[in-house]
Wavefront OBJ file of the C-alpha trace (Angstrom):
o trace
v 0.168 -0.129 0.141
v 1.027 3.118 -0.575
v 2.671 5.173 2.473
v -0.112 7.606 4.453
v -2.619 5.008 3.021
v -5.144 2.826 3.793
v -8.398 1.051 3.874
v -11.397 2.339 4.986
v -12.681 0.971 8.175
v -16.169 1.032 9.875
v -14.732 3.316 12.300
v -14.273 6.100 9.402
v -17.809 6.145 8.501
v -18.808 9.287 9.829
v -15.237 10.652 8.424
v -16.300 9.301 5.527
v -20.091 11.189 4.837
v -18.434 14.018 5.192
v -16.522 14.015 3.022
v -19.154 13.023 0.628
v -21.091 15.510 1.352
v -19.007 17.888 0.509
v -18.280 16.821 -2.453
v -22.113 17.427 -2.772
v -23.045 13.884 -2.647
v -25.091 14.658 1.075
v -24.993 11.316 3.163
v -25.057 10.762 7.177
v -22.605 8.492 9.292
v -25.585 5.591 8.717
v -25.423 5.837 5.631
v -21.650 5.673 4.830
v -21.790 2.510 7.098
v -24.487 0.687 5.035
v -22.488 1.392 1.977
v -18.730 0.290 3.348
v -19.978 -2.628 4.043
v -21.482 -3.177 0.670
v -18.305 -2.589 -0.661
v -16.486 -4.718 2.422
v -14.953 -8.278 1.419
v -15.178 -7.619 -2.803
v -11.767 -7.946 -3.415
v -12.851 -6.031 -6.845
v -13.784 -3.466 -4.890
v -11.519 -1.148 -2.450
v -12.339 2.066 -0.722
v -8.632 3.805 -0.073
v -8.076 6.479 2.883
v -5.319 8.738 3.962
v -5.761 9.747 7.325
v -4.753 13.158 9.417
v -5.155 14.716 12.637
v -8.608 15.333 14.223
v -9.827 12.208 10.765
v -9.801 12.038 7.413
v -7.619 14.580 4.709
v -9.965 12.133 1.560
v -10.607 9.004 0.190
v -10.379 7.321 -3.186
v -12.728 4.181 -4.306
v -11.430 2.273 -7.205
v -13.059 -0.878 -8.678
v -12.451 -2.991 -11.182
v -14.019 -2.749 -14.079
v -14.676 -6.462 -15.751
v -16.101 -5.529 -19.958
v -16.931 -8.896 -22.269
v -15.440 -6.807 -25.358
v -11.973 -5.336 -22.941
v -8.891 -6.254 -20.996
v -9.416 -5.936 -17.335
v -9.103 -1.888 -16.569
v -9.436 -0.521 -12.642
v -11.838 2.700 -12.821
v -11.888 5.430 -10.075
v -15.381 5.504 -9.072
v -14.918 8.531 -6.312
v -11.863 10.483 -4.924
v -12.671 13.145 -2.390
v -10.017 15.682 -0.203
v -11.549 17.223 2.361
v -11.631 20.924 1.497
v -9.458 22.566 3.612
v -6.879 20.500 2.536
v -7.120 20.925 -1.550
v -4.002 21.513 -3.588
v -1.258 19.680 -0.693
v -1.064 16.379 -2.586
v -3.680 13.939 -1.320
v -5.724 13.972 -4.080
v -2.079 12.601 -6.624
v -1.395 10.544 -3.286
v -4.427 8.449 -3.447
v -4.613 8.063 -7.197
v -0.883 6.872 -6.769
v -1.911 4.222 -3.853
v -5.051 3.460 -6.614
v -2.525 3.006 -9.836
v -0.482 0.448 -7.700
v -4.006 -1.066 -6.321
v -4.433 -1.616 -10.019
v -1.286 -3.123 -11.335
v -1.212 -5.160 -8.123
v -4.266 -7.048 -10.134
v -3.163 -7.152 -13.639
v -4.987 -3.531 -15.008
v -3.028 -2.050 -17.842
v -5.461 1.275 -17.189
v -7.219 3.331 -14.902
v -9.501 5.574 -15.978
v -11.772 8.093 -14.349
v -14.957 9.767 -15.811
v -15.650 13.416 -14.178
v -19.122 15.720 -14.546
v -17.888 18.315 -16.797
v -18.868 20.988 -14.741
v -16.056 19.852 -12.424
v -13.549 22.215 -14.846
v -11.014 21.556 -11.650
v -11.228 17.898 -11.296
v -10.623 17.356 -15.066
v -7.217 19.529 -14.570
v -6.272 17.400 -12.011
v -6.679 14.396 -13.273
v -4.770 15.048 -16.799
v -1.561 16.711 -14.576
v -1.881 13.348 -12.761
v -1.503 11.642 -16.287
v -4.698 10.969 -17.572
v -5.702 11.180 -20.901
v -9.200 12.242 -22.746
v -10.373 8.641 -24.157
v -13.951 9.963 -25.389
v -17.166 12.064 -24.292
v -20.372 10.342 -23.513
v -23.746 10.718 -22.307
v -24.088 8.889 -19.095
v -28.490 7.815 -18.860
v -30.166 5.697 -15.963
v -32.757 4.623 -15.619
v -35.166 4.017 -12.257
v -36.141 0.198 -10.816
l 1 2 3 4 5 6 7 8 9 10 11 12 13 14 15 16 17 18 19 20 21 22 23 24 25 26 27 28 29 30 31 32 33 34 35 36 37 38 39 40 41 42 43 44 45 46 47 48 49 50 51 52 53 54 55 56 57 58 59 60 61 62 63 64 65 66 67 68 69 70 71 72 73 74 75 76 77 78 79 80 81 82 83 84 85 86 87 88 89 90 91 92 93 94 95 96 97 98 99 100 101 102 103 104 105 106 107 108 109 110 111 112 113 114 115 116 117 118 119 120 121 122 123 124 125 126 127 128 129 130 131 132 133 134 135 136 137 138 139 140 141 142 143
């Protein structure tokens, strides 16, 4: 594991919820606990965190993508750095940890999607070596 990064633990759920809410995805600690339980024990997913004095500095979720017509890749499903600590290298540390996690599982690529309105996130990922592949629409059907 990348120094300073570890997998999330149940005790982290209040901080995971706080950071998710900062990013615009309101979540209670109970919601975070349920979501962490769903991910725990699945070797195709990891929720990585950077501990800091007084809480977490950030978290990143990485998952394997198993798509029939493509080689196995990993995808960053979420990344948030505490707003008071943005620009301090925590995001880069988490991305490096995700890349290490993906390489250890035989992935040849690490992907990320970002909302077009998150221009700062796009610039961050480009600085971290990600290149644009395509533009697409995301559609959802409520079940």
